[in-house]
C-alpha positions in Angstrom: 0.0 0.0 0.0 1.1 3.5 -0.8 1.4 5.9 2.1 -0.9 8.9 2.1 0.5 12.3 1.0 0.8 14.8 3.8 -2.0 17.3 4.1 0.2 20.3 3.3 1.2 18.7 -0.1 -2.5 18.2 -1.1 -3.4 21.7 0.1 -0.5 23.2 -1.9 -1.5 21.3 -5.0 -5.1 22.5 -4.7 -3.9 26.1 -4.1 -1.7 26.1 -7.2 -4.6 24.8 -9.3 -6.9 27.5 -7.9 -4.4 30.2 -8.7 -4.0 28.9 -12.3 -7.8 28.9 -12.8 -8.0 32.4 -11.4 -5.3 33.7 -13.8 -7.0 31.9 -16.7 -10.3 33.6 -15.8 -8.6 37.0 -16.0 -6.5 36.4 -19.1 -8.9 34.4 -21.4 -11.5 37.2 -22.0 -9.2 39.6 -23.8 -8.1 36.7 -26.1 -11.7 35.9 -26.9 -12.5 39.5 -27.7 -9.4 39.7 -29.9 -10.6 36.6 -31.8 -14.0 38.3 -32.4 -12.3 41.4 -33.7 -10.1 39.3 -35.9 -13.1 37.6 -37.3 -14.8 40.9 -38.0 -11.6 42.2 -39.8 -11.5 39.0 -41.9 -15.1 39.4 -42.9 -14.6 43.0 -43.7 -11.6 42.3 -45.8 -13.4 39.5 -47.7 -16.4 41.8 -48.5 -16.3 42.7 -52.2 -17.9 46.0 -51.5 -15.1 47.2 -49.4 -13.1 48.5 -52.4 -15.7 51.3 -52.8 -15.3 52.6 -49.3 -12.8 55.2 -48.2 -10.1 54.1 -45.7 -11.5 56.4 -43.0 -14.8 54.7 -43.1 -13.2 51.3 -42.8 -11.1 52.5 -39.9 -14.2 53.9 -38.2 -16.0 50.6 -38.6 -13.2 48.8 -36.9 -12.9 51.2 -34.0 -16.6 51.0 -33.5 -16.6 47.2 -33.4 -13.7 47.2 -31.0 -15.5 49.6 -28.7 -18.5 47.4 -28.8 -16.3 44.5 -27.7 -14.8 46.6 -24.9 -11.3 46.7 -26.5 -9.1 49.8 -26.2 -8.6 50.5 -29.9 -8.3 54.1 -31.1 -8.2 55.5 -34.6 -4.4 55.8 -34.5 -4.2 52.1 -33.8 -5.7 51.1 -37.1 -3.8 51.1 -40.4 -5.7 50.7 -43.6 -3.7 50.7 -46.9 -4.9 50.1 -50.4 -3.1 47.4 -52.3 -4.5 47.0 -55.8 -8.2 46.2 -55.6 -8.0 45.2 -51.9 -7.3 46.8 -48.6 -4.7 45.7 -46.1 -6.0 46.2 -42.5 -3.7 46.1 -39.5 -4.5 46.9 -35.9 -2.2 47.1 -32.9 -3.5 47.6 -29.4 -2.6 46.7 -25.8 -4.9 45.4 -23.1 -3.8 46.1 -19.6 -4.7 43.3 -17.1 -4.2 43.8 -13.4 -3.6 40.6 -11.6 -3.5 40.7 -7.7 0.3 40.8 -7.5 1.3 41.4 -11.1 0.3 43.5 -14.0 0.3 42.2 -17.6 0.1 44.1 -20.9 -1.2 41.9 -23.6 -0.2 43.1 -27.1 -2.6 42.1 -30.0 -2.0 42.5 -33.7 -5.1 41.4 -35.7 -4.7 41.9 -39.5 -6.2 40.9 -42.8 
């Protein structure tokens, strides 16, 4: 028979798992919202009617969508350049996440 693990080892293992879950709960939402913004940008870039729109309107659409997702994207963070019949869209923004004892800046770069 195997001897039982001391109580402190079990408690430490449970505590580590709880901390990992808590960190995941705080860090996963910005990644999900970035994925939604990336999907929007991909759909926007694939739209055949986009070639008729001015870059300022495309930029405003992206900033509005990011605001609806709660992302800190500003007009200066969005680059829209025309390449032939299509547009190249690039966004760069930072999400600041405050953890209890550490602060993380998550850098996102969705593009299409």
